[in-house]
C-alpha positions in Angstrom: -8.6 -15.1 -6.3 -8.4 -17.2 -3.1 -6.8 -20.6 -3.3 -7.1 -23.4 -0.8 -3.5 -24.8 -0.3 -4.3 -27.2 2.6 -1.1 -26.1 4.2 1.0 -28.0 1.7 4.5 -26.9 0.6 4.0 -25.4 -2.9 6.5 -24.3 -5.6 4.7 -21.8 -7.9 5.6 -22.4 -11.5 3.2 -20.6 -13.8 0.3 -18.2 -13.6 -2.4 -18.4 -16.4 -4.6 -15.4 -16.9 -7.2 -15.1 -19.7 -8.1 -11.8 -21.3 -11.0 -11.5 -23.7 -9.7 -8.2 -25.1 -6.8 -5.8 -24.7 -6.7 -2.5 -26.5 -3.9 -0.7 -24.7 -0.6 -0.3 -26.5 1.1 -1.9 -23.4 0.2 -2.7 -19.8 2.6 -3.3 -16.9 1.3 -5.7 -14.3 2.5 -7.3 -11.0 1.4 -10.5 -9.2 1.3 -10.7 -5.4 0.5 -13.5 -3.1 -1.3 -12.7 0.2 -2.1 -14.5 3.4 -5.9 -14.8 3.9 -7.6 -13.7 7.1 -11.4 -13.6 7.6 -11.8 -14.7 4.0 -9.9 -11.7 2.6 -6.4 -10.9 1.5 -4.6 -9.8 4.7 -0.8 -9.6 4.5 1.5 -9.9 1.6 3.6 -13.0 1.6 7.3 -11.9 1.0 8.5 -13.0 -2.5 10.5 -11.7 -5.4 8.7 -9.1 -7.6 6.6 -10.8 -10.3 6.2 -8.2 -13.1 5.0 -8.7 -16.6 4.0 -6.7 -19.7 1.1 -7.3 -22.0 0.5 -5.7 -25.3 -2.3 -5.5 -27.9 -1.6 -9.2 -28.8 -2.6 -10.3 -25.2 -6.0 -11.6 -26.1 -6.5 -15.2 -24.9 -4.5 -17.1 -22.3 -1.4 -15.3 -21.0 1.2 -17.4 -19.2 3.5 -15.8 -16.7 6.3 -18.3 -16.2 8.0 -17.9 -12.8 9.5 -21.3 -12.5 13.1 -19.9 -12.4 12.2 -17.6 -9.4 12.0 -20.5 -6.9 8.9 -19.1 -5.3 7.8 -21.4 -2.5 4.7 -21.0 -0.3 4.0 -23.0 2.9 2.2 -22.8 6.2 -1.0 -21.2 4.9 -4.4 -22.8 4.6 -5.5 -20.3 1.9 -3.6 -17.7 -0.1 -4.9 -14.9 -2.3 -3.4 -14.2 -5.8 -3.6 -10.6 -6.7 -2.9 -9.1 -10.1 -2.2 -5.4 -9.9 -2.2 -3.0 -12.9 0.9 -0.8 -12.4 1.0 1.4 -15.6 -0.7 1.5 -19.0 0.3 3.1 -22.3 -2.4 4.2 -24.7 -2.4 3.5 -28.4 -1.0 6.5 -30.4 -3.6 9.2 -30.6 -6.0 7.6 -28.1 -6.9 8.9 -24.7 -8.6 5.8 -23.4 -8.3 2.0 -23.9 -9.4 -1.1 -22.0 -9.0 -4.7 -21.2 -11.8 -7.3 -20.9 -12.1 -10.4 -18.8 -14.8 -13.0 -18.8 -16.1 -12.7 -15.2 -18.7 -15.3 -14.1 -21.0 -14.6 -11.2 -20.8 -17.5 -8.8 -21.4 -18.5 -5.2 -18.4 -20.8 -5.1 -15.6 -18.3 -5.8 -14.7 -14.8 -4.6 -13.0 -12.1 -6.5 -11.3 -9.2 -4.6 -10.7 -5.7 -5.7 -9.8 -2.3 -4.3 -8.8 1.0 -5.9 -5.8 1.8 -3.7 -3.6 0.1 -1.1 -5.3 2.1 1.6 -8.8 0.9 0.8 -10.5 -2.2 2.2 -10.8 -5.2 0.0 -14.2 -5.5 -1.7 -15.4 -9.1 -2.1 -17.4 -9.9 -5.2 -19.0 -13.4 -5.7 -17.4 -13.9 -9.1 -14.8 -16.0 -10.8 -12.1 -14.8 -13.2 -10.2 -17.0 -15.7 -7.0 -17.4 -13.7 -5.2 -20.5 -12.5 -1.8 -21.3 -11.0 0.4 -24.3 -11.8 2.4 -25.5 -8.8 4.4 -28.5 -7.6 2.9 -29.7 -4.3 5.0 -31.4 -1.6 3.8 -33.1 1.5 
């Protein structure tokens, strides 16, 4: 997801991510913030690791509270928020599971994906249920 920050000084407090379904026993995820160049994520903005774990009870809004991390972002007109799946654990006896998001096709938002860090970012005209709570300073 790309956010327009209007070059304001931001303190990131919470990340809200909605999942429609989650059948894994457990999933390990990370959140990264990137600079945006030519409309795509370009270079990772240095910040502390933001890691979180979701389980089978993750259906609905999941809130990642990072207020204690003192994560500040400034000097960028736009930033990209990337959620990366790091590792998954299957339910006992299963060889596959999944998680579901409500993705809406739109011309007003862009969703980015790639299968490895060596691949180019693929832009998809879609919106996922994700939003960030920040304090904004002028």
